[in-house]
C-alpha positions as CSV (number, residue, x, y, z in Angstrom):
1,M,-174.7,-2.4,44.2
2,P,-174.8,-2.3,40.4
3,P,-177.0,-5.2,39.2
4,P,-175.3,-8.0,37.2
5,L,-175.3,-7.6,33.5
6,D,-176.7,-11.1,33.2
7,P,-178.6,-12.6,36.2
8,H,-177.3,-16.1,35.1
9,D,-173.6,-15.0,34.9
10,L,-171.9,-12.9,37.5
11,Y,-168.9,-12.6,35.3
12,A,-170.8,-11.3,32.2
13,A,-169.0,-7.9,32.5
14,D,-165.6,-9.6,32.4
15,R,-165.5,-10.5,28.7
16,P,-162.5,-9.7,26.5
17,G,-162.5,-6.1,25.3
18,M,-165.1,-4.9,27.9
19,L,-162.7,-2.5,29.6
20,S,-164.5,0.3,31.4
21,R,-164.0,4.0,30.4
22,T,-162.0,4.4,33.5
23,V,-159.2,2.0,32.6
24,K,-159.3,1.8,28.8
25,D,-156.2,3.9,28.4
26,Y,-154.2,2.4,31.2
27,P,-151.0,0.6,30.2
28,S,-151.2,-3.2,30.5
29,R,-149.0,-4.3,33.3
30,V,-148.5,-7.2,35.8
31,Y,-147.8,-6.0,39.4
32,V,-146.0,-8.5,41.6
33,P,-145.7,-8.0,45.3
34,N,-142.5,-9.6,46.6
35,T,-143.0,-10.5,50.3
36,L,-139.3,-11.1,51.0
37,S,-138.0,-8.2,49.1
38,D,-140.5,-5.5,50.1
39,T,-140.8,-4.5,46.5
40,V,-143.3,-4.7,43.6
41,S,-142.0,-5.9,40.3
42,V,-143.8,-4.4,37.3
43,I,-143.9,-6.6,34.2
44,D,-144.7,-5.6,30.6
45,P,-146.9,-8.6,29.6
46,K,-146.1,-8.1,25.9
47,K,-142.3,-8.3,26.5
48,F,-142.6,-10.8,29.4
49,K,-140.0,-8.7,31.2
50,V,-139.7,-6.7,34.4
51,I,-139.5,-3.0,33.5
52,R,-139.6,-1.5,36.9
53,T,-139.2,-2.3,40.6
54,I,-141.0,-0.3,43.3
55,Q,-139.9,-0.2,46.9
56,V,-142.9,-0.5,49.2
57,G,-143.6,-1.4,52.9
58,H,-142.7,-4.5,54.8
59,Q,-144.0,-7.8,53.5
60,P,-146.4,-6.8,50.7
61,Q,-148.9,-9.6,50.3
62,H,-151.3,-8.5,47.5
63,V,-151.8,-5.8,44.9
64,V,-155.5,-4.9,45.0
65,P,-157.6,-2.9,42.5
66,S,-159.9,-0.4,44.2
67,W,-163.7,-0.6,43.7
68,D,-163.6,2.5,41.4
69,L,-160.7,0.9,39.4
70,K,-158.6,4.1,39.8
71,T,-156.0,2.9,42.4
72,L,-153.9,-0.2,43.0
73,W,-153.4,-0.8,46.8
74,V,-150.3,-2.7,47.8
75,N,-151.0,-4.5,51.1
76,N,-147.9,-4.1,53.3
77,D,-148.9,-6.6,55.9
78,L,-146.1,-6.3,58.5
79,G,-145.5,-2.6,57.4
80,N,-149.0,-1.8,58.6
81,S,-149.7,0.3,55.5
82,L,-151.2,0.4,52.1
83,T,-149.2,1.9,49.3
84,P,-151.3,3.4,46.5
85,I,-150.1,3.1,42.8
86,N,-151.8,5.1,40.1
87,P,-152.2,2.6,37.2
88,A,-152.7,5.4,34.7
89,N,-149.1,6.7,35.1
90,G,-147.4,4.4,37.6
91,R,-147.0,7.1,40.2
92,V,-146.6,5.9,43.7
93,G,-148.5,7.8,46.4
94,R,-147.9,8.3,50.1
95,P,-148.5,5.1,52.2
96,V,-151.7,5.1,54.2
97,A,-151.5,3.7,57.8
98,V,-153.7,0.5,58.0
99,H,-153.0,-2.1,60.6
100,D,-152.3,-5.7,59.5
101,P,-153.6,-5.5,55.9
102,Y,-153.0,-9.1,54.8
103,N,-155.7,-8.8,52.1
104,L,-158.2,-6.2,51.0
105,Y,-161.7,-6.4,49.5
106,F,-164.6,-3.9,48.8
107,T,-168.3,-4.2,49.4
108,P,-170.3,-4.4,46.2
109,D,-171.8,-1.0,46.7
110,G,-168.3,0.6,46.8
111,K,-168.8,2.2,50.3
112,Y,-166.4,0.1,52.3
113,A,-163.1,-1.5,52.1
114,V,-162.8,-4.7,54.1
115,V,-159.4,-5.4,55.5
116,M,-158.5,-9.1,56.2
117,A,-156.5,-8.4,59.4
118,S,-155.2,-12.0,59.7
119,K,-153.0,-11.6,62.9
120,D,-155.6,-9.2,64.5
121,R,-158.3,-11.9,63.9
122,A,-160.6,-9.2,62.6
123,L,-162.6,-8.0,59.6
124,V,-162.1,-4.3,59.5
125,F,-164.6,-2.2,57.6
126,R,-163.0,1.1,56.5
127,D,-164.2,4.0,54.3
128,A,-163.3,2.9,50.7
129,H,-161.5,6.2,50.0
130,S,-160.0,7.6,53.2
131,M,-159.4,4.1,54.8
132,K,-160.7,5.4,58.1
133,V,-162.1,2.6,60.4
134,V,-165.9,2.3,60.4
135,K,-166.2,-0.9,62.3
136,S,-163.9,-3.7,63.4
137,V,-165.6,-7.1,63.5
138,P,-164.0,-9.9,65.6
139,A,-163.5,-13.0,63.4
140,N,-163.0,-15.4,66.3
141,C,-160.9,-17.6,64.0
142,Y,-157.3,-17.6,62.9
143,G,-155.9,-16.4,59.6
144,V,-158.8,-14.6,57.8
145,N,-157.5,-14.2,54.3
146,H,-159.9,-14.6,51.3
147,T,-163.5,-14.0,50.5
148,D,-166.2,-13.6,47.7
149,F,-169.6,-12.0,47.7
150,S,-173.1,-13.5,47.0
151,P,-174.8,-12.5,43.8
152,D,-176.9,-9.8,45.5
153,G,-174.0,-8.7,47.7
154,R,-176.0,-9.4,50.9
155,Y,-173.3,-11.7,52.4
156,F,-169.8,-12.9,51.9
157,I,-167.9,-16.0,52.8
158,V,-164.5,-15.8,54.4
159,S,-161.8,-18.5,54.7
160,C,-159.8,-18.8,58.0
161,E,-156.5,-20.4,57.0
162,F,-155.0,-21.3,60.3
163,S,-158.1,-22.7,62.1
164,G,-159.7,-24.5,59.1
165,E,-162.9,-22.5,59.4
166,L,-165.3,-20.6,57.2
167,L,-167.3,-17.5,58.2
168,K,-170.5,-16.2,56.7
169,V,-170.8,-12.4,57.1
170,D,-173.9,-10.2,56.7
171,T,-172.6,-7.3,54.5
172,A,-175.0,-4.5,55.6
173,R,-175.0,-5.5,59.3
174,K,-171.2,-6.0,59.3
175,K,-171.7,-9.0,61.4
176,V,-170.6,-12.7,61.4
177,V,-173.8,-14.7,61.2
178,A,-172.5,-18.2,60.8
179,K,-169.4,-20.2,61.2
180,Q,-168.3,-23.8,60.5
181,R,-165.2,-25.9,60.7
182,L,-164.1,-27.8,57.6
183,P,-164.5,-31.6,58.0
184,I,-160.8,-32.6,57.7
185,A,-158.0,-32.4,60.3
186,G,-155.6,-29.5,59.7
187,A,-157.6,-27.9,56.9
188,M,-156.1,-24.7,55.4
189,P,-158.7,-22.9,53.3
190,Q,-157.4,-20.3,50.9
191,D,-159.0,-18.6,47.9
192,V,-162.8,-18.3,47.7
193,K,-164.8,-18.0,44.4
194,I,-168.4,-18.2,43.5
195,S,-169.7,-19.9,40.4
196,P,-171.0,-17.8,37.4
197,N,-174.6,-18.8,38.2
198,G,-174.2,-17.7,41.8
199,K,-175.3,-21.0,43.3
200,T,-172.0,-22.8,44.2
201,W,-169.0,-21.7,46.2
202,Y,-165.5,-23.1,45.8
203,I,-162.9,-22.8,48.5
204,A,-159.3,-23.9,47.8
205,D,-157.6,-25.9,50.6
206,M,-153.9,-26.5,50.7
207,V,-154.1,-29.5,53.1
208,A,-157.2,-31.1,51.6
209,N,-155.5,-30.8,48.2
210,G,-158.7,-29.7,46.5
211,L,-161.8,-27.6,46.5
212,W,-164.6,-27.5,49.1
213,V,-167.9,-27.2,47.2
214,L,-170.5,-25.3,49.2
215,N,-174.0,-24.0,49.0
216,G,-173.5,-20.4,50.3
217,D,-177.2,-19.8,51.0
218,T,-177.7,-22.8,53.3
219,F,-174.0,-22.8,54.4
220,G,-174.3,-26.5,54.9
221,K,-171.6,-29.1,55.1
222,P,-169.3,-28.9,52.0
223,R,-168.0,-31.8,49.9
224,L,-164.4,-32.1,48.7
225,L,-163.4,-32.1,45.0
226,P,-159.7,-33.2,44.7
227,T,-157.6,-31.1,42.3
228,G,-153.9,-31.4,43.3
229,K,-151.4,-30.9,46.1
230,G,-151.5,-27.6,47.8
231,T,-154.6,-26.1,46.1
232,H,-154.4,-22.4,46.4
233,G,-155.7,-19.8,43.9
234,L,-158.9,-19.7,41.8
235,Y,-159.5,-17.7,38.6
236,V,-162.5,-17.7,36.3
237,S,-162.0,-17.8,32.5
238,R,-163.2,-14.9,30.3
239,D,-166.0,-17.0,28.9
240,S,-167.2,-18.1,32.4
241,R,-167.0,-21.7,31.4
242,S,-163.9,-22.7,33.4
243,M,-162.0,-22.0,36.5
244,Y,-158.2,-22.2,36.7
245,V,-157.0,-23.8,40.0
246,S,-153.3,-23.4,41.1
247,N,-151.9,-26.4,42.9
248,R,-148.9,-24.8,44.6
249,G,-147.6,-28.0,46.2
250,E,-147.1,-29.9,42.9
251,G,-146.5,-27.2,40.3
252,T,-149.7,-27.7,38.4
253,I,-152.9,-25.9,37.3
254,S,-156.2,-27.8,37.2
255,V,-159.0,-26.6,34.9
256,L,-162.5,-27.0,36.3
257,S,-165.6,-27.1,34.2
258,F,-168.5,-25.1,35.8
259,K,-171.0,-27.1,33.7
260,T,-169.9,-30.5,34.9
261,G,-168.3,-29.5,38.2
262,K,-165.3,-31.7,37.3
263,V,-161.7,-31.2,36.5
264,T,-161.2,-31.6,32.8
265,R,-157.5,-30.9,32.4
266,K,-154.3,-30.5,34.4
267,W,-151.3,-28.5,33.2
268,R,-147.9,-29.2,34.7
269,L,-145.2,-26.5,34.8
270,P,-142.1,-27.9,33.1
271,G,-139.3,-28.2,35.6
272,G,-141.8,-27.7,38.5
273,G,-142.7,-24.5,40.3
274,S,-145.0,-23.1,43.0
275,P,-148.0,-21.5,41.3
276,D,-149.8,-19.2,43.7
277,M,-151.9,-16.1,43.1
278,G,-152.5,-14.1,40.0
279,G,-155.1,-13.4,37.3
280,V,-156.1,-13.7,33.7
281,S,-155.1,-11.3,30.9
282,D,-157.7,-8.9,29.6
283,D,-158.1,-11.0,26.4
284,G,-158.3,-14.2,28.4
285,K,-155.4,-15.8,26.6
286,V,-152.8,-15.9,29.4
287,L,-153.0,-16.9,33.0
288,W,-150.5,-15.1,35.2
289,L,-149.4,-16.7,38.5
290,S,-146.7,-15.9,41.0
291,G,-144.1,-18.7,41.8
292,R,-144.2,-18.2,45.6
293,Y,-141.1,-20.2,46.5
294,N,-139.2,-19.8,43.3
295,A,-138.9,-16.0,42.9
296,E,-140.5,-16.1,39.5
297,V,-143.8,-15.5,37.6
298,Y,-145.4,-17.8,35.2
299,A,-147.3,-16.8,32.0
300,I,-149.5,-19.8,30.9
301,D,-151.4,-20.2,27.7
302,T,-155.0,-20.7,28.6
303,H,-155.8,-22.7,25.4
304,S,-153.0,-25.2,25.5
305,G,-151.6,-24.9,29.1
306,R,-148.2,-24.3,27.6
307,L,-145.8,-22.2,29.7
308,R,-145.1,-19.1,27.6
309,A,-142.7,-17.4,30.0
310,R,-140.9,-17.8,33.3
311,I,-139.9,-14.4,34.6
312,P,-137.5,-13.8,37.5
313,V,-138.8,-11.4,40.2
314,G,-138.1,-10.6,43.8
315,G,-138.2,-13.0,46.7
316,G,-141.5,-14.5,47.8
317,P,-143.8,-13.2,45.1
318,H,-147.5,-13.5,46.2
319,G,-150.8,-11.8,45.2
320,L,-150.0,-10.4,41.7
321,A,-152.5,-8.3,39.9
322,V,-153.0,-8.2,36.1
323,Y,-154.2,-4.7,35.3
324,P,-156.3,-3.4,33.7
325,Q,-158.9,-6.1,33.4
326,P,-162.5,-6.1,32.0
327,G,-165.3,-5.3,34.5
328,R,-167.3,-2.4,35.9
329,Y,-166.0,-2.5,39.5
330,S,-163.6,-4.4,41.7
331,L,-164.4,-6.4,44.7
332,G,-160.7,-6.5,45.6
333,H,-158.1,-9.3,46.1
334,T,-155.9,-9.6,43.0
335,G,-158.9,-8.6,40.9
336,I,-162.5,-9.9,41.3
337,F,-164.5,-7.9,38.8
338,R,-168.2,-7.7,38.2
């Protein structure tokens, strides 16, 4: 695993302008998987306009940058395949057969892809390039979907949406080493994100309407930090000071201060909406989020919280990827970069 640029800030490589040599000439685009349309809408972020629609497999859930930054993988969950897109030229490759790819991550050393096989109730370690199965790890929970890695990459924490549980997984051993149920009836944990200093974990929960705050090393009982109805996606600002939290059930975005651990602002989408998954522009000035139930994408000014654009896309837009972004390598999802 490449060591962090700054031992006190896991996101030190994600500053504006710090594009790797691999991606510096890639055209800036926003890739939107439409789960109900079996398409990916491609947006030009400068024009706030869809410039292309790509037909993919059945029920694409997320668009995931590969560890080496060279490929975007479209997760066709019910199509049991991954569709590769070359972000340099937009060429679409031949789909790769992968069963139940709800979401996709990469181990910090770049050796393995980790498929979140939600319906199969498994974490499937695959070769990061060929996607051949290396080991399938039973999750023994329902709805594995999101994760993040510890600062040293030795473990990762997984959310289980449909059973309200969290898993702690030993990366090298490819083994679940701890498990806990969240302390609220009907909990539905979603996105997972570690703080810049690597000491605190945040897990979004749509039913608890907030963030579970957890010490990953001890994996003890978490506390709840309310943010808004239907808390869903988590995105770190380019200066590592804040985290943007999408509250899908009320059409808002909460802004969390890492320094104080408190919500400092809340932005409301005019006319409502269903902000879901997305990412931050390479310059840090725009937060891009899919509108899951409104067939649209939101472009939000990260300074003022003002809605800059509302862009129509296909049905059921979900895990959109803003690409390229700063960073040396990708841990997966819609873009977790180190």
